[in-house]
N, C-alpha and C positions, 0 to 999 in steps of 0.2 A: 123403265122397260115394260112393254105390254105383257099381260099375264100369259097370253098364248105364246108369245115370243120366248118368254122365260121358260115355259114348260117345254117348248121344242128344243131349246138349248140344253136343258137338263137331260132330256131324253137322248140327245146326241152325245152328251158327255158320258152318260151311262153306256151307250152303244160303243163309244170309243174306248172306254175303260174295259168293257168285256172283250173287245177285240185285242187290245194290247195285252191283257192278262192271258188270253189264249195264245198269242204269239210267244209270250215270255215263258209259257209252259215248256216249249220245245226248242225254239230256234237258238237260244243261248247254249244248248247242249249239243248242237249239231257238230261242232268242232270235236268235242269229246267222242261222239259216236264214230265219226269218220276216222279219227286217229287211233283210239283205243280198241274199238270193237271191230273195225274193218282194216286196221293196220296201214292206213294211208300215211305216207310221209307228210311231215308238217309243212314242207314247202308246197306240196300239192293241195293240202288242206287250205293253206293261205291263198293259193291261186283260186280255189273254189269259192272261198269267202269273198275275195276281191271281185270275182265275176258276178256274184250275187249283189254286191254293192253297185257295180256298174249297171246291172239290170234295174236296181232300185232307182238310180238316177234317170234312166230312160223312162221308167214308169212314171216318175214325177212329171217329166215333160209331156208325155202322151196323155196322162190323166188330166192335165190342165186344158189341153186342146179339146179333149172329149167332153169335159164339163161345159164348155161354151156351146157345143153343138148338141149334145144329148141332154144336158141338164145335170146338176150336181148329184141328185139322188139316184138317178139311173146309173151313173158311173160308180158311185159308192156300192150300189147293189151288185153290179157286174163284177167289181173288184172282190167283194166278199164271196160271191159264188165261185169265182176263179180260184181264190185262195183256198176255199173249202175243198174244192176238187183236187187241187195239187197237193194239199197236205194229207188228204185221204189216200192219194196214190203213194205219197211218201210213207205213210203208215203201212200200206200193203207191201211196199218195197222193203222196208225194214223187217217186217214180220216174215216175209218170204225170202230174205237174203238175196234180193235181186242184185245185179252188178252194181258196184259202187258208182259207176258212171251214170246210171239211171237215177240214183238218189241225187247226185249233184245237178243233173239236168233239171230235175223237178224242183230242186231248191232255187235254181236260177229262174225258172218259170214262175214259181210262187213269189219270188222277190219282185219280179216285173209286174205281174198282174195285181199283186197285193198293194203295190205302191201307186197304182192308179187312184187309190183311195184318198191319199193325203191332200193333193191339190183340190180334189172335189170337196173335202171337208172345209178347207180354208176358203174356197169360193162360196160355199153355202153360208159360212159365218159372215163373210164380207157382204153378201146380199142381204142377210137378215139384220145386220147391225150397222149403224152409221159409223162414220170414221172415228168419233171419239169413244164409242163403246167397244171397239174391236180389241183394244189391249186387254180389257177385262175378259172378254170371251176367249181370246187365244190363251190367256193366262190360265183360265179354268180348264181348257183343253189339256194344258200341261199338267195340271194337278191330277186330272183323271188318269193320264198316262203314267205319271210317277207312282200314284197309289197302286195302279195295276202292276207295275214292275216290281213293287215291293212284295206283292203276293205271288205273282206267277212263277218266278224262278224257285221260290221256296217249295211250292207244290211240285214243280217240275223236277226238282232235285230228289224228292221222295219217290216220284214215279220212275226216274231214271234207273234207280237201283233194281227195279223189277222188269220194266219193259219200255224201251225207247219207242216201239211201235204205238204203245198206248198214249205216249206223250203227243205224237203227231195226230193221232185220232182225236184226242181231246181238243187240240187246236182247231181241227176241222169242225167239231161240234160247237165250239165257242164262236167260230165265224158264222155258223148257221143261226145261232141264238142272236148274234148281233144283227144279222140280216132280218130276222123276224121283228126285232125292235125298230129297225130302220123303216121297214114297210108299214108297220102298224102305227107308229107314233110320231115319226119325223115328217113334217110337211115338205112338199117339193118346192124347189126354187126354180123359176122359169129359166130355160136355156137362153143365153144371151144371143146366140146366133142359130136358133132352131131352124132346121131344114137345109142348112148349108152343108156342102161337102167337106169332108175332113181333108186337111192339107197338112200332113205331119211336119214337113220341112219348114212351114211358116212359124213354128215355135222358135226356131233358130233366128228368124228374121227380127225377133224382139231385140236382138243385139244391135240393130240399127238405131234404136231409140237410145240416144246418148245417156240420158238421165237413168233409165232403167238398167242399162248395161253397167253403168258405174255402181249402182246400188247392188246388182247381182255380184259383181266382182268384189265389192267390199264384203258382201256376205260370204263369198268363197274364202277370202283371207281370214275372216273371223271364224269360219267353220274349221279351218286348219288349226287355229289356236284352240278352239273348243274340243277338237278331236283328240287332245292329249288326255282326256279325262279317264278313259277306261284302260286300254292296253298299255300305253307308256307309263301312266301313273301306277298301274299294278306292278310293273317291273321295278320301277324306282322305289316304291314304298316297301317292297319285300327285299330287294337286293341292297339298297342303300339306306332305306329308312328303318330297317330292323323290324318290320311288322310281320306277324304271323298271318297265315291265311284267314284265320278267324278275325283278327284285327282288321285285315284288309276288307273283309265283308262288312264289318261294322263301319268302316270309313265310307263305303259306298251307300250303306244304309243311312248314314248321316245325311248324305246328299239328298237322297229321296225323301227323308223325313222333313228336311228343311223346305223343300219345294212344296210338299203337300201342306205343311202347316203355315208357310209364310208367303206363298205365291199371291194370294188375294191381297194381302197387305202391301206387297210390292207393287201390285197393279194400281192400287189407290195412290201410291207415291208417284208412280210413273205418270199417271193422268194429270199431274200438276205441271208437267214439263213438256217441252217439245220432244217428239220421238227421237230426233237425232241427238238431242242433248242426253236423253236417257241411254241411247245406244253408246255414246261416247263414255258415259259414266260406267256402264256395264263392261265395256272394254277395259277401262282403267282397273276395275275390280279383277278382271282376268289377268291383266298384266301384273298387278300386285300379288295376286294369289299364286300364279305360277312361279314368280320370282321367289316368293317366300318358301314354297314347297321345295325349290331347288336347294335351299340351305337347311331344310328341316330333317331332323332325325327323331324317331320315336312317335308314339301315338298322338300325344297332345299337340306338338307342333304341327304334325301333318293334319290333324283334325282342324286346327285353326286355319291352315291353308285351304282345306276343303270348304270351310265356312265362307271364306273370302271368295273363292271360285264360284260357289253356289249362289252367292249374292249377285255375281256377274251374270250367271245363267238365268236367274229369275228376272233380271232386268232386260237382258238382251233378247231372249227367245220371243216373248210376246211383242216386244217393241219392233223387232225386225219383221215379224209376221204382219203386224198392223201396218207398218210403213209400206211393205210390199203391196198389200191390198189397196192402200190409199192412193198409191201412185199408178196403179193399173187402170187403163181405160175400162169403163163399165162393160162395153160390148166384147172386150177381149181379156177380161179379168182372168179367166182360167188359163188362157195361153200365157199371159205374163207371169202368173203365179207358178205355172209349170216350169217356165224358163228359170225363174229365181230358184225354185226347188231343185232343178237340174244342177245348177252351179253350186248350190249349197251342199248337195249330196256329194258332188265331186270333191269339194273341199273336205267334207266329213270323211271321205274315203282316203284322201291324201294325208289327213292329219296323223293317223296312227303310223302310216308309212314314214312320214317325216320324223315323227317322234322316235320310232325304232332306229332310224339312221342316226339321229342325234344322240340317242343313248349309247349306241355302239361306237361312234367315232368322236363325238364331242365329249360325252360323259366319261369316256375312258381317260381323257386328258384332265378334265375338271368336272366333277359331278354336277355342279349347278348350271353348267354352260347350256345344255339343251333347254332347260327351263327358263333361263334368262332369254334365250332365243324365242321361245314361245311367248314370253312376256312382251318382247319387242314386236312380235307379229300382232298381238292383241292391241298394243299401243298404237301401231301404225293404222290398224282398222279404226280405232277410236278417233284418231286425228282425221282420217278420211271421212268419217260420219259427221264430224263437226263442220268440216269444210263443205260437205255435200248439203248440209241443212241450210246453208245461207240463202239459197234461191227457192226454197219451198214455201208454199202458202200455208196459212193457219189450218186449213182443212187437211192438207197433206200431212201436216205435222200432228194431226189428231187433236188440235186445240179447239176446233169448232166443228159443228155438224153442218153439212151443206144446206139443210133446210132452214137454218137460222141466219144465213147470209143474205 
């Protein structure tokens, strides 16, 4: 990799880490603020969080289209500015005890504008890195995010005891720091369709591409399986697994620590195989991990299950991002990545809902049942990826760079 390219990537990773750390300072505690400080019923809190997730999915789709027309860096900058403004308003709303509806509306707006950023980042990496180098770059992006999530909530938890408003203000400041890094040190990637008019509905027309529609749908199914990691697992581990809240925190810390320490090694292993083969293997890890967790009681068995699931996460996440970028037409890469991000986010939103329903209705009859169902879902996605890979070229599979063909 060229020295300048490596420097730009490292700067983008730093920028991404600062942003994620800033978000982790405040947004994980929004539920707590709405329920405990403002007295909102949990059903309404859940509705507000779901609305934010839908806004996130819409932002993914729109950010991809904007990246093609405006350029990746401009979209990232606009997203950071918008997120900083909205979180500043949230800080003012919390400090001034504005109506709770205002806080929720600003949360939804922040979720939308803030997630214009993700497809722009993925498009920038796809432009700067050839097909075979994308797994490494996307893997490093995950390392930066996980390292930041390990730090952000811990600091946010300390701040929550004194001031929720300060948490949101700190998030806004971190967004502005990230914006400064972006403008000062990250080079621009040219817009694929500079000067064209925006046509938002055309993002949905990607569904007419049979191959990409199949890839995005497989990603949605996989996202449903991956979505069991936080809320459903938290309930299962404490209610049925016998873990205390402290032990539950350590379980999730194990997940983050493994990603930070092992993601680069996982990327080197992935690079030896076709991307769809790696995805199928990652899905198998998920299937085995969720099935194991369904029968697990106590810290050590659950920790072993978390290790298996995290292995799947480390393989699946960069492989899916790289495959989505490799299959997207160069002139429409942002649009295609936005469409894939839209469906993946919808799957991520549906995952906890399906997990909650499974725990209530299936788990009540037989505790392992919802986790075996999640394993079947992951296994089905893995089978789909194996079948999907049969017609892909070596470049699309990340095995060769276009310039060497």
